[in-house]
N, C-alpha and C positions, 0 to 999 in steps of 0.2 A: 503494500499500500504506499502510496506517495501523498504527501501532503504540501500543498503548495497554494499561491495566490491564483486565484481564478483569472483567466484570460477574459477580454470582452466578449469574445464569440461563445464564451461558456456561460455567460450570465443568464441566458433564456433557459438553459437546462438546470442550472442553479434554482431558477425561480419556480421552474415544475417540480422539483423535488421538494422544494418549501412548501408549495401548496398541497402537494400530495401527502407529505408527513404530517402537517397540520391538519389535515381533513381526516386523517387516519387516528391521529393521536388527542387532539383538542376536541374530544366529544361532547364537551359541555358548551361547545360554540356551534351556531350553525356553520355548514360547509361554505356557503356563499360569503362569509366574512373573511374568508382565506383567498386573498386575490395576488395573482401574479404581479400586478402593477404596484402593489405595495412593496413588495421585495425589490423590483427593479428601481423604483423611486428611491428607497433608502440606499441602494448600492452604489448611487452616484456620489455620496459622502461618506461610504464605509469602505473598508477593506473587505474583499469577499475571499475566503480560503475554501478549499475543497480537498477533500480526500478521495483519491481515485485509485482503481486497480482495474488492469485491463481495459482501459478507457471508460470504465464505468464510474459515475460519480456515486460514492458511498454516502456522502454526508458533506454539509457545508457550514460555514460559521462566517457571521458578518461582524466585524469589529469596527468600532468608532474609536480611532487612536486618540484624539484630543481628550478624551475621559477615560480611557483605558477600560472601556465599556463594550462588553460582549452582547451585541444586539440580538444576535440569533445563533443558535445551534441546532441544526436539524439532522437527523442520520436516518438513512433510509434502511441500512443492516445494524439495527441495534444489538447490542450485547456482544459485538465483536471487537471493541477498543477502538472503534472510528471516532466517537466523541472525545474520548480521551486524547487521542492523537491530535486531533484539531484544537483542542484546548491547551495541550502542551506546546503545540508549535506556535501559537499566538502568545501564549504566556513567556515563552522563551525569548520574544521580540520586545518585550517593554520592561520598563522600570517601573517599580511600585506595584500597588496592589490592582487586581482586576476585578470589576465588578458587573453585575447583571441583575435583571429583574425576571422572576419567574412568576407565572401565575399560580394562585394559591391552588387550584384544583390539580395542578400538574405535579403529583406526587412523585412519579417516576423520575422526573427532572430534578427535583428537590434532593431524592436520594442520591442520585448521581453527583450532583454538586456537593453535597455533604462528604461523599467518600473523596472527592477531589480537594478536600479542606476548605471549603467556602462555609462562611458562618452568615447568619441573617442579622442584618443590621437596622432594618426598617421594614414596617408593613404600610401598604397604603391602597389606595384605590384611584384611579385615574377619574377626573371629572366625567360625568355622563356615562360611567362604565359600572356595571354590577359585578364586575370580577375583581377580587383582590389580588394583590401582588405581595411579594416578598423582594426585597434587594438583598442580594448576597454578595459578600466580599471575600476574596483570598488575598491574603498578603502574599509577596514574592517569595517563592520558594529559595532557601539559601543553599 
């Protein structure tokens, strides 16, 4: 498996994976809320990384470097170390802690991030949303 920055011609396939994984796993939200355009719009300001094997994209991560903020991490092949490989790749490129927000109903993601050393620092709810979130932070590994 190779983890690297996505090329511009791969962003469409990354957006497709984003929608597919969200639709499969975020069962507390209606599938029409997951839109390809949302991923592509965010990708203009974020660094998009992918895990690829035999030209198949296994997972993606979007990172907003000015805030060391992991905006998204979505994996098609869950339970195979893909998410950890993406997270480790990004963490190796930054100084300081890495943070993210995870929706409260996403227990599987919360368990993954806890195993990876993240701690909850804040709870909240975005204006107009009925879904609570948790802010998780992981200090840099020494």
